[in-house]
TORBASE-415542 format. One record per atom (N, C-alpha, C, CB): residue number from 1; residue in three letters; atom name; x, y, z. Coordinates in steps of 0.1 Angstrom, whole numbers, plus 5000, padded with zeros to 4 digits. Glycine has a CB too. Layout:
REC seq type atom px py pz
REC NUM ALA CA X Y Z
...
This chain:
REC seq type atom px py pz
REC 1 MET N 5280 4949 4744
REC 1 MET CA 5266 4946 4747
REC 1 MET C 5264 4949 4762
REC 1 MET CB 5262 4932 4744
REC 2 ASP N 5251 4952 4765
REC 2 ASP CA 5247 4955 4779
REC 2 ASP C 5247 4943 4787
REC 2 ASP CB 5234 4963 4779
REC 3 ASP N 5250 4944 4800
REC 3 ASP CA 5248 4934 4810
REC 3 ASP C 5233 4931 4811
REC 3 ASP CB 5255 4937 4824
REC 4 PRO N 5228 4919 4810
REC 4 PRO CA 5214 4916 4812
REC 4 PRO C 5208 4920 4825
REC 4 PRO CB 5211 4901 4809
REC 5 GLU N 5216 4919 4836
REC 5 GLU CA 5211 4923 4849
REC 5 GLU C 5209 4938 4850
REC 5 GLU CB 5220 4918 4860
REC 6 ALA N 5219 4945 4844
REC 6 ALA CA 5218 4960 4844
REC 6 ALA C 5206 4964 4836
REC 6 ALA CB 5231 4966 4839
REC 7 ALA N 5204 4958 4825
REC 7 ALA CA 5193 4961 4816
REC 7 ALA C 5179 4959 4824
REC 7 ALA CB 5193 4953 4803
REC 8 MET N 5179 4947 4831
REC 8 MET CA 5167 4944 4838
REC 8 MET C 5164 4955 4849
REC 8 MET CB 5168 4930 4845
REC 9 MET N 5175 4959 4856
REC 9 MET CA 5173 4969 4866
REC 9 MET C 5169 4982 4861
REC 9 MET CB 5187 4971 4874
REC 10 ARG N 5174 4986 4849
REC 10 ARG CA 5170 4998 4842
REC 10 ARG C 5155 4998 4839
REC 10 ARG CB 5178 5000 4830
REC 11 VAL N 5151 4986 4834
REC 11 VAL CA 5136 4985 4831
REC 11 VAL C 5128 4985 4844
REC 11 VAL CB 5134 4971 4824
REC 12 LEU N 5132 4978 4854
REC 12 LEU CA 5125 4979 4867
REC 12 LEU C 5124 4993 4872
REC 12 LEU CB 5131 4970 4878
REC 13 TYR N 5135 5000 4871
REC 13 TYR CA 5135 5014 4876
REC 13 TYR C 5126 5023 4868
REC 13 TYR CB 5150 5020 4876
REC 14 ASP N 5128 5022 4854
REC 14 ASP CA 5120 5030 4846
REC 14 ASP C 5105 5028 4847
REC 14 ASP CB 5124 5028 4831
REC 15 GLU N 5101 5015 4849
REC 15 GLU CA 5087 5012 4850
REC 15 GLU C 5080 5014 4863
REC 15 GLU CB 5085 4998 4845
REC 16 HIS N 5088 5012 4874
REC 16 HIS CA 5082 5012 4887
REC 16 HIS C 5087 5022 4898
REC 16 HIS CB 5084 4998 4893
REC 17 ALA N 5099 5028 4896
REC 17 ALA CA 5104 5036 4906
REC 17 ALA C 5095 5048 4910
REC 17 ALA CB 5118 5042 4901
REC 18 ALA N 5089 5055 4901
REC 18 ALA CA 5081 5067 4904
REC 18 ALA C 5069 5062 4912
REC 18 ALA CB 5077 5074 4891
REC 19 ALA N 5062 5052 4908
REC 19 ALA CA 5050 5047 4915
REC 19 ALA C 5054 5042 4929
REC 19 ALA CB 5043 5036 4907
REC 20 LEU N 5066 5035 4929
REC 20 LEU CA 5071 5029 4942
REC 20 LEU C 5074 5041 4952
REC 20 LEU CB 5083 5021 4940
REC 21 TRP N 5080 5051 4947
REC 21 TRP CA 5083 5063 4955
REC 21 TRP C 5071 5070 4960
REC 21 TRP CB 5092 5073 4947
REC 22 ARG N 5061 5072 4952
REC 22 ARG CA 5048 5078 4957
REC 22 ARG C 5042 5069 4968
REC 22 ARG CB 5038 5080 4945
REC 23 TYR N 5042 5056 4965
REC 23 TYR CA 5036 5047 4975
REC 23 TYR C 5044 5047 4988
REC 23 TYR CB 5037 5032 4970
REC 24 ALA N 5057 5047 4988
REC 24 ALA CA 5066 5048 5000
REC 24 ALA C 5064 5062 5007
REC 24 ALA CB 5080 5046 4996
REC 25 LEU N 5062 5072 4999
REC 25 LEU CA 5060 5085 5005
REC 25 LEU C 5046 5086 5012
REC 25 LEU CB 5060 5096 4994
REC 26 ARG N 5036 5079 5007
REC 26 ARG CA 5023 5079 5014
REC 26 ARG C 5024 5071 5027
REC 26 ARG CB 5013 5072 5005
REC 27 LEU N 5032 5061 5027
REC 27 LEU CA 5033 5052 5039
REC 27 LEU C 5043 5059 5050
REC 27 LEU CB 5039 5039 5035
REC 28 THR N 5053 5066 5045
REC 28 THR CA 5063 5071 5055
REC 28 THR C 5060 5086 5058
REC 28 THR CB 5077 5070 5049
REC 29 GLY N 5055 5093 5048
REC 29 GLY CA 5053 5108 5050
REC 29 GLY C 5066 5115 5050
REC 29 GLY CB 5046 5110 5064
REC 30 ASP N 5077 5109 5045
REC 30 ASP CA 5090 5115 5045
REC 30 ASP C 5097 5112 5031
REC 30 ASP CB 5099 5109 5056
REC 31 ARG N 5100 5123 5024
REC 31 ARG CA 5105 5122 5010
REC 31 ARG C 5119 5114 5010
REC 31 ARG CB 5107 5136 5004
REC 32 ALA N 5127 5118 5020
REC 32 ALA CA 5140 5111 5020
REC 32 ALA C 5139 5097 5023
REC 32 ALA CB 5150 5118 5030
REC 33 ARG N 5130 5094 5033
REC 33 ARG CA 5128 5080 5037
REC 33 ARG C 5122 5072 5025
REC 33 ARG CB 5119 5079 5049
REC 34 ALA N 5113 5078 5018
REC 34 ALA CA 5107 5072 5006
REC 34 ALA C 5118 5069 4996
REC 34 ALA CB 5096 5081 5000
REC 35 GLU N 5127 5078 4993
REC 35 GLU CA 5138 5075 4984
REC 35 GLU C 5147 5063 4989
REC 35 GLU CB 5147 5088 4982
REC 36 ASP N 5149 5063 5002
REC 36 ASP CA 5157 5052 5007
REC 36 ASP C 5150 5039 5006
REC 36 ASP CB 5160 5054 5023
REC 37 VAL N 5137 5039 5007
REC 37 VAL CA 5129 5026 5006
REC 37 VAL C 5129 5022 4991
REC 37 VAL CB 5114 5029 5010
REC 38 VAL N 5128 5031 4982
REC 38 VAL CA 5129 5027 4968
REC 38 VAL C 5143 5022 4964
REC 38 VAL CB 5126 5040 4959
REC 39 GLN N 5153 5028 4969
REC 39 GLN CA 5166 5024 4967
REC 39 GLN C 5169 5010 4972
REC 39 GLN CB 5177 5034 4972
REC 40 GLU N 5165 5008 4985
REC 40 GLU CA 5167 4995 4991
REC 40 GLU C 5158 4984 4984
REC 40 GLU CB 5163 4995 5006
REC 41 THR N 5146 4987 4980
REC 41 THR CA 5137 4978 4973
REC 41 THR C 5143 4973 4960
REC 41 THR CB 5123 4984 4971
REC 42 LEU N 5149 4983 4952
REC 42 LEU CA 5155 4980 4940
REC 42 LEU C 5168 4972 4942
REC 42 LEU CB 5157 4992 4932
REC 43 LEU N 5175 4975 4953
REC 43 LEU CA 5187 4967 4956
REC 43 LEU C 5183 4953 4959
REC 43 LEU CB 5194 4974 4968
REC 44 ARG N 5173 4951 4966
REC 44 ARG CA 5168 4937 4969
REC 44 ARG C 5164 4930 4956
REC 44 ARG CB 5156 4937 4979
REC 45 ALA N 5158 4937 4947
REC 45 ALA CA 5154 4931 4934
REC 45 ALA C 5166 4927 4926
REC 45 ALA CB 5145 4942 4926
REC 46 TRP N 5177 4935 4927
REC 46 TRP CA 5189 4932 4920
REC 46 TRP C 5196 4920 4926
REC 46 TRP CB 5199 4944 4921
REC 47 ARG N 5194 4918 4939
REC 47 ARG CA 5200 4907 4946
REC 47 ARG C 5192 4894 4943
REC 47 ARG CB 5201 4909 4961
REC 48 HIS N 5179 4895 4939
REC 48 HIS CA 5171 4884 4937
REC 48 HIS C 5164 4885 4923
REC 48 HIS CB 5159 4883 4947
REC 49 PRO N 5173 4885 4912
REC 49 PRO CA 5167 4887 4899
REC 49 PRO C 5157 4876 4895
REC 49 PRO CB 5178 4887 4889
REC 50 ASP N 5158 4864 4901
REC 50 ASP CA 5149 4853 4898
REC 50 ASP C 5135 4856 4901
REC 50 ASP CB 5153 4840 4905
REC 51 VAL N 5133 4864 4912
REC 51 VAL CA 5119 4868 4916
REC 51 VAL C 5113 4878 4907
REC 51 VAL CB 5120 4873 4931
REC 52 THR N 5120 4888 4903
REC 52 THR CA 5115 4898 4894
REC 52 THR C 5114 4894 4879
REC 52 THR CB 5123 4911 4895
REC 53 ALA N 5122 4884 4876
REC 53 ALA CA 5122 4879 4862
REC 53 ALA C 5111 4868 4859
REC 53 ALA CB 5135 4873 4858
REC 54 ASP N 5105 4864 4870
REC 54 ASP CA 5094 4853 4869
REC 54 ASP C 5082 4859 4862
REC 54 ASP CB 5091 4848 4883
REC 55 THR N 5079 4853 4850
REC 55 THR CA 5068 4859 4842
REC 55 THR C 5054 4855 4849
REC 55 THR CB 5068 4853 4828
REC 56 ASP N 5054 4845 4857
REC 56 ASP CA 5041 4842 4864
REC 56 ASP C 5037 4851 4875
REC 56 ASP CB 5041 4828 4869
REC 57 ARG N 5047 4859 4880
REC 57 ARG CA 5045 4868 4891
REC 57 ARG C 5047 4882 4887
REC 57 ARG CB 5054 4864 4903
REC 58 SER N 5040 4891 4892
REC 58 SER CA 5042 4905 4889
REC 58 SER C 5054 4911 4896
REC 58 SER CB 5029 4913 4892
REC 59 ALA N 5063 4916 4889
REC 59 ALA CA 5075 4923 4895
REC 59 ALA C 5070 4935 4903
REC 59 ALA CB 5085 4928 4884
REC 60 ARG N 5060 4942 4898
REC 60 ARG CA 5054 4954 4905
REC 60 ARG C 5049 4950 4919
REC 60 ARG CB 5043 4961 4897
REC 61 ALA N 5041 4939 4919
REC 61 ALA CA 5035 4934 4932
REC 61 ALA C 5046 4930 4942
REC 61 ALA CB 5026 4922 4930
REC 62 TRP N 5057 4924 4937
REC 62 TRP CA 5068 4920 4945
REC 62 TRP C 5075 4932 4951
REC 62 TRP CB 5078 4911 4937
REC 63 LEU N 5078 4942 4942
REC 63 LEU CA 5084 4954 4947
REC 63 LEU C 5076 4961 4957
REC 63 LEU CB 5087 4964 4935
REC 64 PHE N 5063 4963 4955
REC 64 PHE CA 5055 4970 4965
REC 64 PHE C 5054 4962 4978
REC 64 PHE CB 5040 4972 4959
REC 65 THR N 5054 4949 4977
REC 65 THR CA 5053 4940 4989
REC 65 THR C 5066 4942 4997
REC 65 THR CB 5051 4926 4986
REC 66 VAL N 5077 4942 4990
REC 66 VAL CA 5090 4944 4997
REC 66 VAL C 5091 4958 5004
REC 66 VAL CB 5102 4943 4987
REC 67 ALA N 5086 4968 4997
REC 67 ALA CA 5086 4982 5002
REC 67 ALA C 5077 4982 5014
REC 67 ALA CB 5082 4992 4991
REC 68 ARG N 5065 4977 5013
REC 68 ARG CA 5056 4977 5024
REC 68 ARG C 5062 4970 5037
REC 68 ARG CB 5042 4971 5020
REC 69 ASN N 5067 4958 5034
REC 69 ASN CA 5073 4950 5045
REC 69 ASN C 5084 4958 5052
REC 69 ASN CB 5077 4937 5041
REC 70 MET N 5092 4964 5044
REC 70 MET CA 5104 4971 5049
REC 70 MET C 5099 4983 5058
REC 70 MET CB 5112 4977 5037
REC 71 ILE N 5089 4990 5054
REC 71 ILE CA 5084 5001 5062
REC 71 ILE C 5077 4995 5075
REC 71 ILE CB 5073 5009 5054
REC 72 ILE N 5070 4985 5074
REC 72 ILE CA 5064 4979 5086
REC 72 ILE C 5074 4974 5095
REC 72 ILE CB 5054 4967 5082
REC 73 ASP N 5084 4967 5090
REC 73 ASP CA 5095 4962 5099
REC 73 ASP C 5102 4974 5106
REC 73 ASP CB 5105 4954 5090
REC 74 GLU N 5104 4984 5099
REC 74 GLU CA 5111 4996 5105
REC 74 GLU C 5102 5002 5116
REC 74 GLU CB 5114 5007 5094
REC 75 ARG N 5089 5003 5113
REC 75 ARG CA 5080 5008 5124
REC 75 ARG C 5080 4999 5136
REC 75 ARG CB 5067 5010 5118
REC 76 ARG N 5081 4986 5134
REC 76 ARG CA 5080 4977 5145
REC 76 ARG C 5093 4976 5153
REC 76 ARG CB 5077 4963 5140
REC 77 SER N 5104 4980 5147
REC 77 SER CA 5117 4979 5153
REC 77 SER C 5119 4987 5166
REC 77 SER CB 5128 4982 5143
REC 78 ALA N 5127 4982 5175
REC 78 ALA CA 5129 4989 5187
REC 78 ALA C 5136 5002 5184
REC 78 ALA CB 5138 4981 5197
REC 79 ARG N 5144 5003 5174
REC 79 ARG CA 5151 5015 5171
REC 79 ARG C 5141 5026 5168
REC 79 ARG CB 5161 5013 5159
REC 80 PHE N 5131 5023 5160
REC 80 PHE CA 5121 5033 5156
REC 80 PHE C 5113 5038 5168
REC 80 PHE CB 5112 5028 5145
REC 81 ARG N 5109 5029 5176
REC 81 ARG CA 5101 5032 5188
REC 81 ARG C 5108 5040 5198
REC 81 ARG CB 5095 5020 5194
REC 82 ASN N 5121 5038 5199
REC 82 ASN CA 5129 5044 5210
REC 82 ASN C 5137 5056 5205
REC 82 ASN CB 5139 5035 5215
REC 83 GLU N 5136 5060 5192
REC 83 GLU CA 5143 5072 5187
REC 83 GLU C 5134 5084 5190
REC 83 GLU CB 5145 5070 5172
REC 84 THR N 5138 5091 5201
REC 84 THR CA 5130 5102 5204
REC 84 THR C 5137 5115 5203
REC 84 THR CB 5125 5101 5218
REC 85 GLY N 5150 5115 5204
REC 85 GLY CA 5158 5127 5203
REC 85 GLY C 5157 5135 5216
REC 85 GLY CB 5154 5135 5191
REC 86 VAL N 5152 5129 5227
REC 86 VAL CA 5150 5136 5239
REC 86 VAL C 5158 5129 5250
REC 86 VAL CB 5135 5137 5243
REC 87 SER N 5165 5137 5258
REC 87 SER CA 5173 5131 5268
REC 87 SER C 5166 5130 5282
REC 87 SER CB 5186 5138 5270
REC 88 ASP N 5155 5137 5284
REC 88 ASP CA 5148 5138 5297
REC 88 ASP C 5141 5124 5298
REC 88 ASP CB 5138 5150 5297
REC 89 PRO N 5144 5116 5309
REC 89 PRO CA 5138 5103 5310
REC 89 PRO C 5123 5104 5312
REC 89 PRO CB 5143 5096 5323
REC 90 GLU N 5117 5114 5318
REC 90 GLU CA 5103 5115 5319
REC 90 GLU C 5096 5117 5306
REC 90 GLU CB 5099 5127 5329
REC 91 LEU N 5102 5126 5297
REC 91 LEU CA 5097 5128 5284
REC 91 LEU C 5098 5115 5275
REC 91 LEU CB 5104 5140 5277
REC 92 VAL N 5109 5108 5277
REC 92 VAL CA 5111 5095 5270
REC 92 VAL C 5100 5086 5274
REC 92 VAL CB 5125 5089 5272
REC 93 ALA N 5097 5085 5287
REC 93 ALA CA 5087 5075 5291
REC 93 ALA C 5073 5080 5286
REC 93 ALA CB 5086 5075 5307
REC 94 GLU N 5070 5093 5286
REC 94 GLU CA 5057 5098 5281
REC 94 GLU C 5056 5095 5266
REC 94 GLU CB 5056 5113 5284
REC 95 HIS N 5067 5097 5259
REC 95 HIS CA 5067 5094 5244
REC 95 HIS C 5065 5079 5242
REC 95 HIS CB 5080 5099 5238
REC 96 SER N 5071 5070 5250
REC 96 SER CA 5069 5056 5248
REC 96 SER C 5055 5052 5250
REC 96 SER CB 5078 5049 5258
REC 97 LYS N 5048 5058 5260
REC 97 LYS CA 5034 5055 5262
REC 97 LYS C 5025 5058 5250
REC 97 LYS CB 5028 5062 5275
REC 98 ALA N 5029 5070 5244
REC 98 ALA CA 5021 5074 5232
REC 98 ALA C 5025 5068 5219
REC 98 ALA CB 5022 5090 5231
REC 99 ALA N 5036 5061 5219
REC 99 ALA CA 5041 5055 5206
REC 99 ALA C 5031 5045 5201
REC 99 ALA CB 5055 5048 5209
REC 100 ALA N 5031 5044 5188
REC 100 ALA CA 5021 5035 5181
REC 100 ALA C 5026 5021 5183
REC 100 ALA CB 5021 5038 5166
REC 101 THR N 5016 5012 5185
REC 101 THR CA 5019 4998 5187
REC 101 THR C 5020 4992 5172
REC 101 THR CB 5008 4990 5195
REC 102 PRO N 5026 4980 5171
REC 102 PRO CA 5026 4974 5157
REC 102 PRO C 5012 4973 5151
REC 102 PRO CB 5033 4961 5158
REC 103 ASP N 5002 4969 5160
REC 103 ASP CA 4988 4968 5154
REC 103 ASP C 4983 4981 5149
REC 103 ASP CB 4979 4963 5165
REC 104 LYS N 4986 4992 5156
REC 104 LYS CA 4981 5005 5152
REC 104 LYS C 4988 5009 5139
REC 104 LYS CB 4984 5016 5162
REC 105 VAL N 5001 5006 5138
REC 105 VAL CA 5008 5009 5126
REC 105 VAL C 5003 5001 5114
REC 105 VAL CB 5023 5006 5127
REC 106 ASP N 5000 4988 5116
REC 106 ASP CA 4995 4980 5106
REC 106 ASP C 4981 4985 5101
REC 106 ASP CB 4993 4965 5110
REC 107 ASN N 4973 4989 5111
REC 107 ASN CA 4960 4994 5108
REC 107 ASN C 4961 5007 5100
REC 107 ASN CB 4951 4997 5120
REC 108 ALA N 4970 5016 5103
REC 108 ALA CA 4972 5028 5096
REC 108 ALA C 4977 5026 5082
REC 108 ALA CB 4982 5037 5104
REC 109 LEU N 4986 5017 5080
REC 109 LEU CA 4991 5013 5067
REC 109 LEU C 4980 5007 5059
REC 109 LEU CB 5003 5004 5068
REC 110 ASP N 4972 4998 5065
REC 110 ASP CA 4961 4992 5057
REC 110 ASP C 4951 5003 5053
REC 110 ASP CB 4954 4981 5066
REC 111 ARG N 4948 5012 5062
REC 111 ARG CA 4939 5023 5058
REC 111 ARG C 4944 5031 5046
REC 111 ARG CB 4936 5032 5070
REC 112 ILE N 4957 5034 5046
REC 112 ILE CA 4964 5041 5035
REC 112 ILE C 4963 5034 5022
REC 112 ILE CB 4978 5045 5039
REC 113 LEU N 4966 5021 5023
REC 113 LEU CA 4965 5012 5011
REC 113 LEU C 4951 5012 5006
REC 113 LEU CB 4970 4998 5014
REC 114 LEU N 4941 5010 5015
REC 114 LEU CA 4927 5009 5010
REC 114 LEU C 4922 5022 5004
REC 114 LEU CB 4918 5005 5022
REC 115 THR N 4926 5033 5011
REC 115 THR CA 4922 5046 5006
REC 115 THR C 4928 5048 4992
REC 115 THR CB 4927 5057 5015
REC 116 THR N 4940 5045 4990
REC 116 THR CA 4947 5046 4977
REC 116 THR C 4940 5037 4966
REC 116 THR CB 4962 5042 4978
REC 117 ALA N 4937 5025 4970
REC 117 ALA CA 4930 5016 4961
REC 117 ALA C 4916 5021 4958
REC 117 ALA CB 4930 5001 4967
REC 118 MET N 4909 5026 4968
REC 118 MET CA 4896 5031 4965
REC 118 MET C 4896 5043 4956
REC 118 MET CB 4889 5035 4979
REC 119 SER N 4906 5051 4957
REC 119 SER CA 4907 5064 4949
REC 119 SER C 4908 5060 4934
REC 119 SER CB 4918 5073 4953
REC 120 GLN N 4913 5048 4931
REC 120 GLN CA 4914 5044 4917
REC 120 GLN C 4902 5038 4911
REC 120 GLN CB 4925 5033 4916
REC 121 LEU N 4891 5037 4919
REC 121 LEU CA 4878 5032 4914
REC 121 LEU C 4871 5043 4907
REC 121 LEU CB 4870 5026 4926
REC 122 SER N 4862 5040 4899
REC 122 SER CA 4853 5050 4893
REC 122 SER C 4844 5056 4904
REC 122 SER CB 4844 5044 4881
REC 123 ASP N 4838 5067 4901
REC 123 ASP CA 4829 5074 4911
REC 123 ASP C 4817 5064 4914
REC 123 ASP CB 4824 5087 4906
REC 124 GLU N 4812 5058 4904
REC 124 GLU CA 4800 5049 4906
REC 124 GLU C 4804 5037 4915
REC 124 GLU CB 4795 5044 4892
REC 125 HIS N 4815 5031 4912
REC 125 HIS CA 4819 5020 4920
REC 125 HIS C 4823 5024 4935
REC 125 HIS CB 4832 5013 4914
REC 126 ARG N 4829 5035 4936
REC 126 ARG CA 4833 5040 4950
REC 126 ARG C 4820 5043 4958
REC 126 ARG CB 4842 5053 4949
REC 127 ALA N 4810 5049 4951
REC 127 ALA CA 4798 5052 4958
REC 127 ALA C 4791 5040 4964
REC 127 ALA CB 4788 5059 4948
REC 128 VAL N 4790 5029 4956
REC 128 VAL CA 4783 5017 4961
REC 128 VAL C 4792 5010 4972
REC 128 VAL CB 4780 5007 4950
REC 129 VAL N 4805 5010 4970
REC 129 VAL CA 4813 5003 4980
REC 129 VAL C 4812 5010 4993
REC 129 VAL CB 4828 5003 4975
REC 130 ARG N 4813 5024 4993
REC 130 ARG CA 4812 5031 5006
REC 130 ARG C 4799 5029 5013
REC 130 ARG CB 4813 5046 5003
REC 131 ARG N 4788 5029 5005
REC 131 ARG CA 4775 5027 5012
REC 131 ARG C 4773 5012 5017
REC 131 ARG CB 4764 5030 5002
REC 132 ALA N 4778 5003 5009
REC 132 ALA CA 4776 4988 5013
REC 132 ALA C 4786 4984 5024
REC 132 ALA CB 4778 4979 5001
REC 133 TYR N 4798 4988 5023
REC 133 TYR CA 4808 4982 5032
REC 133 TYR C 4812 4992 5044
REC 133 TYR CB 4821 4979 5025
REC 134 TYR N 4811 5005 5041
REC 134 TYR CA 4815 5014 5052
REC 134 TYR C 4802 5018 5060
REC 134 TYR CB 4821 5027 5046
REC 135 GLN N 4791 5020 5053
REC 135 GLN CA 4779 5024 5060
REC 135 GLN C 4769 5013 5063
REC 135 GLN CB 4772 5035 5052
REC 136 GLY N 4772 5001 5057
REC 136 GLY CA 4764 4989 5060
REC 136 GLY C 4750 4989 5054
REC 136 GLY CB 4762 4988 5075
REC 137 TRP N 4748 4996 5043
REC 137 TRP CA 4735 4997 5037
REC 137 TRP C 4732 4984 5029
REC 137 TRP CB 4734 5009 5028
REC 138 THR N 4719 4981 5027
REC 138 THR CA 4715 4970 5019
REC 138 THR C 4715 4975 5004
REC 138 THR CB 4701 4965 5023
REC 139 THR N 4715 4965 4995
REC 139 THR CA 4714 4969 4981
REC 139 THR C 4702 4977 4978
REC 139 THR CB 4715 4956 4972
REC 140 GLY N 4691 4974 4985
REC 140 GLY CA 4679 4982 4983
REC 140 GLY C 4680 4996 4987
REC 140 GLY CB 4667 4975 4990
REC 141 GLN N 4686 4998 4998
REC 141 GLN CA 4688 5012 5003
REC 141 GLN C 4698 5020 4994
REC 141 GLN CB 4694 5012 5017
REC 142 ILE N 4708 5013 4989
REC 142 ILE CA 4717 5019 4980
REC 142 ILE C 4710 5023 4967
REC 142 ILE CB 4729 5010 4977
REC 143 ALA N 4702 5014 4962
REC 143 ALA CA 4694 5016 4949
REC 143 ALA C 4685 5028 4951
REC 143 ALA CB 4686 5004 4945
REC 144 ASP N 4678 5029 4962
REC 144 ASP CA 4669 5040 4965
REC 144 ASP C 4677 5053 4966
REC 144 ASP CB 4661 5038 4978
REC 145 ASP N 4688 5053 4973
REC 145 ASP CA 4696 5065 4975
REC 145 ASP C 4702 5070 4961
REC 145 ASP CB 4707 5063 4985
REC 146 LEU N 4707 5061 4953
REC 146 LEU CA 4713 5065 4941
REC 146 LEU C 4704 5066 4929
REC 146 LEU CB 4725 5055 4938
REC 147 GLN N 4691 5061 4932
REC 147 GLN CA 4681 5061 4922
REC 147 GLN C 4685 5053 4909
REC 147 GLN CB 4677 5076 4917
REC 148 ILE N 4689 5041 4912
REC 148 ILE CA 4693 5031 4902
REC 148 ILE C 4687 5018 4905
REC 148 ILE CB 4708 5030 4900
REC 149 PRO N 4685 5009 4896
REC 149 PRO CA 4679 4996 4899
REC 149 PRO C 4688 4988 4908
REC 149 PRO CB 4677 4988 4886
REC 150 GLU N 4682 4979 4916
REC 150 GLU CA 4690 4971 4926
REC 150 GLU C 4699 4962 4919
REC 150 GLU CB 4680 4963 4935
REC 151 GLY N 4696 4957 4907
REC 151 GLY CA 4705 4948 4900
REC 151 GLY C 4717 4956 4896
REC 151 GLY CB 4698 4943 4887
REC 152 THR N 4716 4969 4893
REC 152 THR CA 4728 4977 4889
REC 152 THR C 4737 4978 4901
REC 152 THR CB 4723 4991 4884
REC 153 VAL N 4731 4980 4913
REC 153 VAL CA 4739 4981 4925
REC 153 VAL C 4747 4968 4927
REC 153 VAL CB 4730 4983 4938
REC 154 LYS N 4740 4957 4925
REC 154 LYS CA 4747 4944 4927
REC 154 LYS C 4759 4942 4917
REC 154 LYS CB 4737 4932 4926
REC 155 SER N 4756 4946 4905
REC 155 SER CA 4766 4945 4894
REC 155 SER C 4778 4954 4897
REC 155 SER CB 4760 4949 4881
REC 156 ARG N 4775 4967 4901
REC 156 ARG CA 4786 4976 4904
REC 156 ARG C 4794 4971 4916
REC 156 ARG CB 4780 4990 4907
REC 157 LEU N 4787 4966 4926
REC 157 LEU CA 4794 4960 4938
REC 157 LEU C 4804 4949 4934
REC 157 LEU CB 4785 4955 4949
REC 158 HIS N 4799 4940 4925
REC 158 HIS CA 4807 4929 4921
REC 158 HIS C 4819 4934 4914
REC 158 HIS CB 4799 4920 4912
REC 159 TYR N 4818 4943 4904
REC 159 TYR CA 4829 4948 4896
REC 159 TYR C 4838 4957 4904
REC 159 TYR CB 4824 4955 4884
REC 160 ALA N 4832 4964 4914
REC 160 ALA CA 4840 4973 4922
REC 160 ALA C 4850 4965 4931
REC 160 ALA CB 4831 4982 4931
REC 161 VAL N 4844 4954 4937
REC 161 VAL CA 4852 4946 4946
REC 161 VAL C 4863 4939 4938
REC 161 VAL CB 4844 4935 4953
REC 162 ARG N 4860 4935 4926
REC 162 ARG CA 4870 4929 4917
REC 162 ARG C 4881 4939 4914
REC 162 ARG CB 4864 4924 4904
REC 163 ALA N 4877 4951 4910
REC 163 ALA CA 4887 4961 4907
REC 163 ALA C 4896 4965 4919
REC 163 ALA CB 4880 4974 4901
REC 164 LEU N 4889 4966 4931
REC 164 LEU CA 4896 4969 4943
REC 164 LEU C 4906 4958 4946
REC 164 LEU CB 4886 4970 4955
REC 165 ARG N 4903 4946 4945
REC 165 ARG CA 4912 4934 4947
REC 165 ARG C 4924 4935 4938
REC 165 ARG CB 4905 4921 4945
REC 166 LEU N 4921 4939 4925
REC 166 LEU CA 4932 4940 4916
REC 166 LEU C 4941 4952 4919
REC 166 LEU CB 4927 4942 4902
REC 167 ASN N 4935 4963 4923
REC 167 ASN CA 4943 4975 4927
REC 167 ASN C 4952 4971 4939
REC 167 ASN CB 4934 4986 4931
REC 168 LEU N 4947 4964 4949
REC 168 LEU CA 4955 4961 4961
REC 168 LEU C 4966 4951 4957
REC 168 LEU CB 4945 4955 4971
REC 169 GLN N 4963 4941 4948
REC 169 GLN CA 4973 4932 4944
REC 169 GLN C 4985 4939 4937
REC 169 GLN CB 4967 4921 4935
REC 170 GLU N 4981 4949 4929
REC 170 GLU CA 4992 4957 4922
REC 170 GLU C 5000 4965 4932
REC 170 GLU CB 4985 4966 4912
REC 171 MET N 4995 4968 4943
REC 171 MET CA 5002 4975 4953
REC 171 MET C 5010 4965 4963
REC 171 MET CB 4993 4984 4962
REC 172 GLY N 5009 4952 4960
REC 172 GLY CA 5016 4943 4968
REC 172 GLY C 5009 4937 4979
REC 172 GLY CB 5028 4949 4973
REC 173 VAL N 4996 4940 4981
REC 173 VAL CA 4988 4934 4992
REC 173 VAL C 4984 4920 4987
REC 173 VAL CB 4976 4942 4995
REC 174 THR N 4988 4910 4996
REC 174 THR CA 4985 4896 4992
REC 174 THR C 4975 4889 5000
REC 174 THR CB 4998 4888 4993
REC 175 ARG N 4970 4895 5010
REC 175 ARG CA 4960 4889 5019
REC 175 ARG C 4946 4895 5017
REC 175 ARG CB 4963 4889 5033
């Protein structure tokens, strides 16, 4: 018979590895680094089978959170900020000034996550969310622009925000 832990890892890999790799690739922009993130994330899942076996929690959300945190931690690390590959001290100093701060990295990652979650919404939901939250339009302005009743705008906003929240939770965003 199969080892239950090995079977669980096979299921986790089969169900989540491809989506996790695409997510890591979006965040890192590097195929090899994305593969490393997936491998390390699944290794952490293997080390903590209690977390991924919990039926009350989503294994997918846990995996995406681990991957996201791993990428953020790497970006924040001194090793990442100081890896320039340049030996000229003036160029190193110039690169250090231009390096992304942790806040900039967090903002960039948040934008990527939100863009990904928004792309999963229907066109109708995306249209009202963009107008309401990105452009600051009132429900009346949105209704006039889209030529739909104001009640429909409110309904679409409600369901769009709900779907967006679910999409983000599935990607491991917890705040």
